[in-house]
N, C-alpha and C positions, 0 to 999 in steps of 0.2 A: 503541308498535309499531304498533298496529292502525291508529292514524290515518296512519302513515308508509305503510303498505301501501295504505290506503286512497286516499291521494294519489297513490300511484304507479299505482292501476288507474285513477283518473280520467284522469291522465296520459296514461296507455296508450290509453284510449279516444278523448281528443282528437287524440292524434298519429296513431293508425290512421285517424281520419276524414282528417286531413291527407295521409297516405299514400296513401290511396285516390284522392285529387285529384292528387298528384303521378303515381302510377302510371297514372292514366288520361290525362293531360293531357301530359306530357312526350313520349310517343311521337308525340303530334300536333302537336308544336312549338306548343302553347299555353301562356300564361302561367299560372303556378299561383296568382296574385294577381287578375288581371283576365281576364274578368269574374268576378262571383261565381258562386256554385253555382247551378246552374238544371237544369231537368227536360230530358234531352236530346230528348224526343219533342216535348212541346209549347213548350219554350223559356222556360217560366215561371221567373222567378226565384223562389228559395225563400227563404221566411222563416226567422227565426232558430229557432222551434220545429219547423221541419221538419228542421234541420240538428243536432239534438242526436244524439251517437252511440248507435247501437242502439236507444233507447228511440223516436225518431221513426219510425223503420222498422217497430217493433212494433206502436205507437199507429196507423200507418196501413195496417195490415196488409199491407205490403210494397207498397203501390200510392202512385201520384201522387196528391195531393189535386187536382190539377187535370183531368188526362185520365185517370186512373185506370189509367195503364200500370204495369204490374207492375215494381218495382224489385229490382235483382239482389242476391241473397242475400250476394253476395261482399261487400257495404258492412259489413253487421254481423259477419259473419264474420272480416274482416279487423281490425275495431275490436276485437272481443272477444279475437281471438288475440294483437293487440298488447299489450292491457291484460294479458293472463295472462303473455306472455312478459317486459315490462316489470316486473311484480309478483314473478315467482319468480327473476328474475335475482340479486337480493342474495341469496338462500338457496343460490344455486346456485355463485357465484363469490365469495360473501362483500361485505362493505362495506369494498371495497378500490378501489384505482384501476382495476383490471380490470373494474369495473362500468362505466366509461364506454367501453371497447371492446365491452362487451356489450351496451350500449344503443344504440351506433352500428352495430354487426352487425346487430343486430335490424331497426333501422330499414332499411339497405339490403336485407335480404332481404326484408321486408314489401313495400316499393316494388316490387321485382324481380317478386315473386309477382303482384302486381297488373296489372304490365305483360304478363309473359308467359302469364297465363290469359287475359287480354282480348285481347291483338294477337299473342301468339306472339313477342314480341320482347323484347329486354333493352337497354334504352337506352343508348347509349354515355354521353350526358350525365349519367346517374345514377350510373355506375361512375367516370367521370372526376371527379365532385364528391367521392365517397368515397376512391378510392384516396390522394391526399394526406392526408387525415384519417387514414387508418390508418397511413399510413408515419410520420407525426408521432407518432401514439398509440404506437406499437411502438418508436420512438427513446424515448421518455421512460417507457414501460410494457413494457419489452423481454420477450423469450421467452428461454429458456435452452437452447442457445446463441444469443448475439446475432445470429448469420446464419440462424436458423432463418426468419425471415419471407422471407429472400431465397430460400432453397432450397424453402419452401413455394410461393413465385409459382412459380419455375421448374417446379416438379412439377405445380402444378395447371394451368398455361398449357400447359406443353409435353406433359403426358399427353393432356388433351382435343385439341390440335392434331393430335398423332400420330392419335389415333383418327378426327378429321375428314378427315385425308389419307387413311389406310387404307380408310376407309368411303367416301371420294369424297364429302364432305359430309354424313354422318350426323349430325355435330353442329355446332350453329350457331355462329358466330362471338360472339356474344353469350354463350353458355354456356362457350365457351372462356376469355374474358375474365374472366367472372364467378369462374370457377374459380382464375384468378389471383390475383385480389382477395382471394379467400377464402383464398389460401395465405398471404399476407402477415399475415392475422390469427391463422390456426391453426398455421402453421409446417408443415414437411412430412409429420412422422408424422400429425398429425391430419387434414391434408389428404387424405392416402392414403385414411383410414379413412372421411373424408366422402364421397369420391369411390364406394368400394365400398359404403355405406349407400345411397347416391343411386340407384347402379345396383340394388341389391336392392330398394330402394322402387318403383322404376320398373318392374321386372320383375312385383313382386308386385301393385301397384295395376294396372298393365297387363293383367295376365291376368284380376284381378278385375273390371275394366271391360269386357272381352271376355264374359265369363261372364254378367255381370249386362245386357248389352247396352246399357251406356252410352256404349261406344266402338264403333266400327265398324272391323274389320278394315282395316288399310292407311290409316286416319285419323291425320294428324300430331298428335303429343300435344308439348306443350312439355315440356322436360326440367329447365327452370330449378325449378319447384316441388319436384322430386325432389333437386337440389341443395341446395336451401335447406333441406327436412327432413334431408338427411344432414349438411349442416354445423352446423345447430343440435344435433344429437344429438351429432356429434363433439365439438363446441366444449363442451357441457356435460357430458358423460359420456365423455370420451375414456379418461380413466385407469381408470374403473369398468370400462369394456368390455374393455380391455386386459387387467385383472386377472381378469375373468371368463374370456376367452379362455384365458389361460395355466392358469388352474385347471381348465378343461374338457380343455385338452391333457395334464395331468398325470394 
């Protein structure tokens, strides 16, 4: 069993590195295959030993070997996060078909996080790729009742669309579409919880950012990462949270 989890961690690191590439290149309409990885400052092609997930960043002290430009800590954070999520998924959803849904959802959310943090955009191409994947998965790995993914999509998309209309642009189009896709996976109840958690995380972390002067008042902040956090918590812990809530109310 330890060997399996070690393999999952390794695959997670590798996929996390790939998701970094996808999240950074797709918004710029760049190929994720060609050209190979290079320093965005000095344009030097990177060698294989500069592309080892996490370890290369650590050994190079977070700097390019050529021009000594600092390399964003986002790279290793995404790689480690993907490895952790890939590894704990079997423990949270079990060794079942749902594990495929879990890994695909993690993949989407990690890519979205990279794009939204870097460019404040959620690429349509990424959403269009994953949407049919999730539709097929929910046909063969259905929720109960069977129409829950449809209701989840309608709620996720409709709720954020309504907020965007009422606030006159306070919610981005990418966030609206992302919440719709999330609804297909989670169903309407867990989607509603995911939205509530995303709002809570956004408020708490936003206030903390202002207090620590990490964010300036009036500065635009991407909402995508908060949707990601809310979605992951709701997907993995929905039943535990609902059970805790009703116990608290009694």
